[in-house]
N, C-alpha and C positions, 0 to 999 in steps of 0.2 A: 742664374742662381741669385737669390736674394741674400744680402748680408746686412747686418745692423751695427750701428755704432752710437754710443752715448758720449757726448763731448760738450765741453764748455763753449758757449756761443762766442765769447770774446776771443777764443783761440782758434776757432774753426775746426773742421773735421780732423786735422792733424794727419793728413794722408802722406805727408813727406817723411814720416817715420822718425822725426827728430827726437821724440821722447825716448826712443831706444838708445840714443847716444848717451843719455844722462842716467839711465837706470836699467838694471837687469830686469828680466821678466821670466816667466815660467819657461818660455820656449826660445829665449834669446839671451845673449850675453851683452853686458854693458858695452856700448860703442857700436852696436849694429843697428842700422835703420830698419825698424819694423813697425807695423801697425797691427793692432789686435782688433778683430771684428767678431761678431757673434752670428750664429746661424739662426737666431730668433731674437725678437725684441726682448723677450723675457730673460734670456740668458745674459744679455748685456746689462739689464737692470740688476740682476743678481750679482754679477761680477762687480759692478760699481759699488753696491752695498758692501760686498766683501772686502773691497780695497779702500774704502773711505770711512773715516770716523763719521758716524751719523750727525754729530754736532757740526761737522765741517762740510756737509754736502752743499755744493754751490747752488745758487738759485737761477743760474742761467744755462741750464742743461738743454741740449738739443738731442732729440732722438731721430736718427736718420736711417733711411733704408737706401741701400745701394744695390745695383745690379752688376754682376760680373759675368762676362761671357767667355773667359779663357779656361785653360786646363787647371785642375786642382790636384795637388798631391795629397793623398791620404796618408796619415801616419799608419805605417804598416801594422797589420794585426799582430805579426810576430814580434814587432818592437814593443807593442803594448803588452803582449802576453809576457814578455821578459822584464817588464818594469817591476821594480820592487813593490811590495805591498804598500809602502808609504810614498809612492811616487809623487803624490799630490802635496807632500811636505818636503821632499828632497828634490830640489830643482836641478841638481847636477846632471841627472840622466836626461831630463826633458830638454835642458839647454843643449846637450850634446846632439840630440836628435834634430832640434831646430837648427843648430849650427851646420850640421851635415847637409840638411836640406838646402840651406842658403848657399853653402859652398858649391853644391852640385848644380844649382841654378836651373833645374829642369822645369820649374813652374814658379810663378810669383805668389801663389797662394797655397798654404799648407793647412789641411783640416786636422784639428787636434781635439782630444776630449777636454771638456771643462773639468778642472779639478774640483769645482764645487758640486757639479752634477755630471758625472762622466757620460751619461746617456745623451747629453747635449753636446753640440759641436761649437768650438771656437775656431777662428781662422787667423793665421798669421800671414800678413801681406808683406812681401819684399818690394818696397816702393822703387827700388833701383832696377827691378826686372823690367824688360821691355813690355811685357803684357800688363803691367800695372795700369797703363792708360786705358785698359778695358773696364776698369772700375768706374762706374758712373753713378752720381747722386740722383736718386729718383724722387725722394720726398724727405722733408725734415719738418719737425715741429718742436715747439717748446715742450719740455718734459719736466714735471714735478712729481716727486715721490708721494704716493698716498701715505698720509700720516700713520696709518696702521702698520706700515712696513718699518717705520723708524721710530 
C-alpha cells in the first residue's frame, strides 16, 4: 500500500510521532505519538493547505511516498454512520475512535476519512507498534505549491 506525507525537509519525515505529544489532532489526543499520512499525494497537499496559513507555507517541503506491507484497521462503517453530522468540526468523537484503536493495538495503521474530503483516506500511524517498521520510504522530492492554489 502506498502512503504519502508532506513534511519540512529540515525536520525530516517525522515518523517518530513526536508531533502528537505537543498537539491534539483529529484522530488523537495530546500526548499520543502518532503520524498522519494520506492515501494520495493530492490529499496531503489539501490537508497542508487547510492547516497552514498560506503566508506561512514553508519553502522546504518534501513530498514523500512510502510503502506499507502490514495490516490496516479501517474505521468501522458503523462508527462512521453514527458520527454526528458535524464530525469534521467536533473532534471529540474522532479522538475517541482513534484512542480506542491505539489502546487496542491490533494494527499500527488506521484508515480514516479526510475531514476535508471524506471520499479520500488519511491514515494514522502508531509509531510505537511493532509493525511500524514495515513503513518504508520509496521516493521523496522537493515540493512547492502552485501559486494558483495559494
